[in-house]
GUVOGU-121407 format. One record per residue: x, z, y of N, C-alpha, C in turn. Coordinates in steps of 0.001 Angstrom, whole numbers, plus 500000, padded with zeros to 6 digits. Example, Ala and Ser with C-alpha at 12.3 -4.5 7.8 and 13.67 -1.06 7.14 Angstrom:
<pts>
513190507800494310512300507800495500513200507800496700512850507080497750513670507140498940512900507870500030
</pts>
This chain:
<pts>
483553527138484375482422526197484377482541525200485515482998525679486675483135524784487828484186523718487576485258524078486822486296523103486477485727522015485573484889522427484625484255521467483719483324520544484488482564521124485421481647520339486249482405519317487088483528519734487679484358518832488484484916517703487630485320518045486397485870517044485494484821516013485104483604516486484811482522515577484426482134514656485584482042515223486782481728514399487950482828513380488193484074513819488050485195512911488222485154511764487235484799512073485983484694511025484954483583510036485303482490510538485852481378509670486254481805508715487361482525509230488366483012508382489453483959507309488920484847507729488009485826506800487441485125505702486639484165506087485797483439505105484983482663504143485869482068504678486933481343503826487878482272502764488476483471503171488893484420502224489479484884501193488458485067501607487204485471500669486152484388499623485928483125500055485809482037499103485588481842498189486808482047498737487991481956497912489200483050496842489191484248497237488781485352496274488698485066495202487658484459495598486520484090494614485492483090493598486026482101494095486752481105493197487343481768492192488276482686492686489121483340491796490064484319490849489372484870491268488235485703490348487451484898489136487015483645489376486611482760488271486210482495487356487399482214487955488559481991487160489772483231486338490105484409486956489959485656486257490252485869485085489298485555485275488026485681484192487053484752483024487408483541483343487799482585482303488184483026481571489445483766482281490313484204481655491568485207480525491331485793480469490131486729479386489797486052478025489919484769477978489612484051476705489658483852476220491102483983477130492057483838476760493467485142476242494046486268476687493465487589476384494031487833474885494264487492473980493312487763472551493549487030471985494762485931472627495138485133472132496261485479472827497581485868474104497499486193474843498721487098476028498387488374475864498631489314476970498385489052478132499338488528477828500536488221478880501508487065479750501012486029479127500434484905479894499885485363480728498701486237480161497872486806480900496739487516482151497229488335482002498275489078483148498819488121484193499381487081483761500091486144484697500710485362485483499657484960484818498579484223485497497519485080486588496892486341486247496589487233487211495946487615488346496891487800488033498163488107489078499145486919490016499331485705489454499280484503490275499424484349491221498227484681490740497026484627491594495842485595492772495993486825492470496410487828493513496597487405494484497692486896493947498796486443494789499913485394495785499453484390495333498702483312496216498278483834497294497328484726496913496404485268497888495448486125498919496170486983498462497073487846499374497816487034500312498712485977499785499336485130500630500177484453501713499349484138501405498105483568502415497218484570503520496907485836503137496725486879504138496501486968505072497711486987504488498898487068505275500136485838506161500292484659505629499986483412506393500098483438507615499166483868507410497921483946508517496966484928509577497468486081509120497976487079510061498483486560510895499643486046510218500657485783510883501932484385511485502034483384510822501433482007511280501588481515512131500421481971511818499220481505512571498054482470513703497702483760513361497562484750514384497246485162515211498469484786514753499651485065515462500908486565515663501141487353514686500754488787514757501013489028514449502488489741515328503154490018515153504576491308514342504745491190513205505415492354512349505677492638512391507171493804512906507542494166513045508949495184511959509330494926511311510487495801510250510970496493510697512250497801510501512302498568510775513511499465509570513799499972509511515030500906508443515369500312507395516278500704506154516059500336505048516951498939504515516662498253504081517708497002503357517545497304501909517154496360501276516468496557499912515977495650498956516746496212497918517369495382496931518078494470496173517113493399495615517649492466494851516838493051493475516493492634492959515342492866491572514941494333491184514764495177492144514415496569491806514123496741491467512636497793490690512359498236490475510989499508491288510826499613492013509707500712492974509625501224493156508210502474493628508147503045494136506901503048495660507006502651496330505929502623497783505898503670498278504909504575499132505364505539499760504474505219501253504406505490501862503264505113503259503090506030503945502088506151505269502216506767506044501148505811506111499967506339506449498780505512506404497572505777507653496735504773508563496694504915509825495983503972509972494802502829509277494859501782509485493869500886508252493811500141508106492712499143507041492631498079507208493722497908508436494215496919508685495270497363508048496592498622507680496707499072506964497903498228505707498139497826505062497046497080503807497164495708504030497791494850504922497259493576505173497951493765505785499336494868506521499559495128507052500900495331505911501892496083504896501484496294503728502345494980502966502525494163502922501472492858502263501600492021502920502692492124504245502831491393504953503891491854504474505274493154504316505437493700503820506709493222502403506998493311501528505995492915500127506192491412500021506441490633500859505744489185500870505953488855501313507381489564502326507864489344502807509231489564501694510253490545500831509957490843499729510859490017498470510554489106498590509545488198497497509167488954496228508744489990496410507900490776495268507454490913495182505929490047495872505194490119495806503733489916494381503216489156493588503940488879492214503521490165491385503459491177491767504242492402490970504363493592491575503622493326492559502755494400493320502149495054492592500974496391492619500937497198492118499820498270493162499512498790493111498276499794494082497844500949493380497139502145493961497262503236493679496337503022494593495127502986494029493914502773494848492719503708494397491602503924495284490631504767494963489483504107493879488637504919492951488133504414491801487388503595492214486168503977493295485535503303493743484312501830494042484553501469494385485805500085494771486103499095493609485972499593492372486075498653491250485974498090491091484560498702491767483576498202491715482201497251492867481884497051493772482834496162494911482614494705494446482755493881494628481728492470494204481827491785494805483056490895494047483634490085494414484804490948494465486067491839495454486139492666495637487334493550494419487592494313494014486583495240492909486746494548491588486997493419491371486294492687490122486480492212489971487924491688491077488464491224491032489852492350490753490818493514491367490594494680491138491451495105489668491431495044489064490243495457487661490096494600486754490969493308486974490966492398486156491763492600486372493267493119487529493627493291487861495041494650487452495592495438486748494759496760486279495187497701487414495580497646488515494823498644489563495026500024488985494688501066489592495252502422489125494998502997489937493841503094489316492647503603489997491459505125489856491399505809490976491224507274490989491220507820491415489864508835490667489377509488490986488112510774491778488306511122492061489538512376492741489870513591491875489523513338490566489352514406489583489168514391488697490401515351488909491299515266488296492612515242486773492567515971486173491632516003484714491523514597484168491245513889484816490313512525484385489975511539484790491064511665486003491571510725486501492578510804485711493878511999485304494260512199484635495542511372483359495653511349482564494579510588481315494586509090481590494696508634482603493946507215482956493942506776483479495310507590484343495900507274484909497216507204483815498269508189482913498241508238481825499216506999480941499116506580480639497897505402479790497678504136480475498181504003481778497894502829482539498335502754482611499851503891482891500487503911483013501942503657481677502625504138480610502025503895479276502573502400478963502535501749479343501440500302479125501301499534479920502360499926481178502573499261482037503563499425481475504973500648481033505292500933480513506633500222479192506887500317478267505929499717476936506113498205477001506232497578477937505504496120478048505525495620479093506518496563479687507266496224480685508291495328481789507735495738482311506593494960483356505920495220484703506601494189485414507023494384486767507598495024487676506563495964488529506990496676489323506001497137490672506540496923491691505709497609492981505807498299493147504464499608493036504446500375493034503206501090494366503033500822495052501919501367496393501692502517496353500689503591497054501028504744497111500144505299498538500085505445499062498866506178500313498665507645499924498470508385499880499564509727499298499529510754500150498780510392501393498429511292502185497585511336501625496163510294500879495791510266500217494490509704501054493361509508502352493571509006503250492541508540504547493183507750505324492434507342506629492938508509507621492887508539508497493866509647509444493992509524510567492961510659511102492541510720512300491700512057512976491988512207514212491583513450514932491831514629514231491164514409513751489952515478513069489214515876511775489914514873511022490398515170509760491078515883509996492403515510511054493109516187511395494370517652511711494098517904512485493071519278512871492732520116511643492394519588510757491559520310509549491173520545508639492369519533508531493218519648507691494416520714508248495363520747509553495526521741510189496394523158509946495870523332510050494568524649509807493964525099508367494202524164507441494022524463506025494248524828505769495714524065506357496629524288506135498064525631506713498516526007507855497980527302508448498342528457507566497854528297506999496654529350506146496098529474504822496858528370504330497373528353503013498027528300503105499552528454504321500079528481504532501529527191504073502215526055504441501609524751504142502175524087505442502625523035505363503443522373506586503919521850507434502761521991508734502883521528509667501857520296510413502378519186510326501640517944510967502043517551512055501036516700512975501486516253514081500645514797513978500220513977513283501016512528513251500770511999511847500489512857510850500566512506509470500241513678508859499482513434507696498878514500506934498227514996505853499175516207505378498942516726504277499746515866503043499508515292502451500567514397501302500366515149500057499901514463499240499099515004497958498676514706496943499782515692496140500135515553495342501354515297493846501135515581493315499957515459491865499762514032491375499963513068492076499350511673491689499503511194491847500930511656492908501592511273493143502981511781492008503876513046491666503725513636490597504543512946489271504265512658489008502981511970487773502620510585487691503255509896488832503323508565488876503940508647488625505438509576489290506094509736489137507541510019487683507908510867487031507134511210485641507421510131484666506954509552484930505771508560484024505224507239484039505952506892485185506552505608485309507247505782485497508757506955485146509245507255485380510656506239484731511592505756483562511209504775482855512043503390483487511946503177484319510924501841484855510678501693486321511079502794487074511064502729488513511316502851488852512798502101489875513211502193490399514577502999491686514639503018492443513518503677493748513563503975494255512161504837495254512107505062496043510893504521497442511152503666497940510248503155499297510337503907500164509329504505501217509820505287502121508986504470503384508735504007503566507495503183504730507149504020505780506428503808507033506805504388508154506071503244509016505574503188509208504252502097509948503621502582511341503241501790512354503579502137513731503235500964514456502612501263515350501671500244516158501003500546517632501262499634518371501915499896519779502237500073520650500996499293520358499924499514521056498662500616520289497918500860520630496680501859519871495922501352518444495709502279517522495468501906516110495317500905515982494161499698515431494439498654515374493414498808514162492498498126514201491360498056513041490481496683512387490612496508511243489978495286510461490165494053511203489636494207512039488603493078512800488067492514513745489120493395514351489899492960515311490915492163514651492040492324513336492199491537512621493193490045512707492861489713512661491568488319512647491136487783514027490789488675515017490638488217516332490186488344517421491245488675517039492483488721518014493563490039518726493719491083518255493046492389518900493148493205518444494340492687517481495075493356517000496292492339517015497419492515517876498422491507518025499473491997517578500845493309517393501016493848516983502315494971515973502140494925514914502943495979513902502960496304513609504421497582513495504738498011513193506097498750511861506117498399511001507089499091509726507272499607509634508700500904509398508838501521509196510154501846507717510286501427507124511404501503505676511591502426505334512746503347504418512489504164503864513564504028502345513535503828501776514727503647500328514839504865499705515521505419498652514890506558497937515449506189496463515598506057495962516826505776494531517004506909493704516428506611492485516009507615491655515349508817491373516250508626491429517552509744491215518471510803492313518332510408493462517748511333494594517573511923494649516153511474493741515285511938493741513897512911492584513699514178492860513417515165491784513275514914490939512028515192489640512124515036488746510982516358488504510254517479488767510921518786488658510286518850489643509123519198489202507899519168490083506725519917491397506904521123491361507453521899492584507609521266493531508619520820492978509751520186493802510781518841494350510290518104493517509519516817493974508986517022495102507979518087495015507203518417496084506254518678497397506982519496497331508019519813498535508801518563499070509480517722498174509996516463498569510648515587499336509660515480498834508427514653499486507416515241500827507018516562500909506912517207502194506616516909503218507704516925502766508969516608503676510077515173504187509975514251503300509596512855503728509455512748504818508397513461504666507288513361505660506224514146506928506555515133506798507426515793507998507947514833508814508784514044508131509629513027508809510432511937509392509543511580508630508499510558509093507553511036510365506831512307510392506483512890511560505825512770512792506726513024512619508024512907513729508980511454514141509163510549513169509183509121513481509303508647514333508124509082513965506919508672514716505742509321516098505691510525516219506229511169517528506348510335518435507256509886517884508384509006518612509306507694518964508608507123517978507911505825518159507255505884519255506195506957519294505429507067520274504348507147521714504857507478521875506139507507523212506751506210523513507504505698522512508216504528522728509081503202522351508412503271521573507322502090521070506606501232520141507466501845519539508448501205518482509240502318517696509915501991516479510342502946515671511101502830516009512580503804515597513396503701515849514854502349515393515386501726516216516199500331516014516583500163514992517703500348513742517386499953512658518303498793511954517587497592512372517886496426511993517103495954510565517409495448509905516356494715508669516527493277508936516114492413507982516343490989508189516078490745508406514592489766509253514212489484509542512791488874508335512090
</pts>
């Protein structure tokens, strides 16, 4: 009976978020009429819609579902513009990152790299389009022009930004790890056990395209003490603990040269691989706590 009750409550939370997103889609559509008169007001309206929806996700997670999110690692200075890179294990990684961004009070400035196909998804994709998310087709020739144009717009208009990228390009699985390891051994690249080899072209393009706008790169490592949960378990009580380890690298420490930036990113994921190895044994990251 308790499982049924959890499922029903989870469905209610999910339906609430869907209807909230629909409402904000209408607001976003109406904001188009403001754009010719004030692009800044258009951006603020759409960012406010996203902020309110994301804060609701965080509220449901932490206050209603009582999911405990533990943060370790570096403290984050106020008022920075940053790129966030993270490992990717589950759809729950996204609301987990929202908890971190909410804690730092920067949900209003959040942007994501997302797959191009998502812009055609009703409600979700429409909202992303209005928020100037960076849609990627995994075709570098086409993506490069789009990324450059987006970053130029952000820099010229001095738009506040926290840009999130899952640089592995996909969620991890045992099969994907095995294939990635085989590829890395054949091509003499680093071999990891708990993460995939990160894709570097988008990362390098971001570092160079937003160099004037970014203050730091935040490297997040997400761990789940139980087995990796799915999105259904977020709403039904099947995920009760999430751990995020944060490392901050000022832009002066991040190389812009493509080859050096590639090696730098590989080193970060090598460290991430070791962190997850530690986590899988201890069920927590090294205890250098940041504020809850």
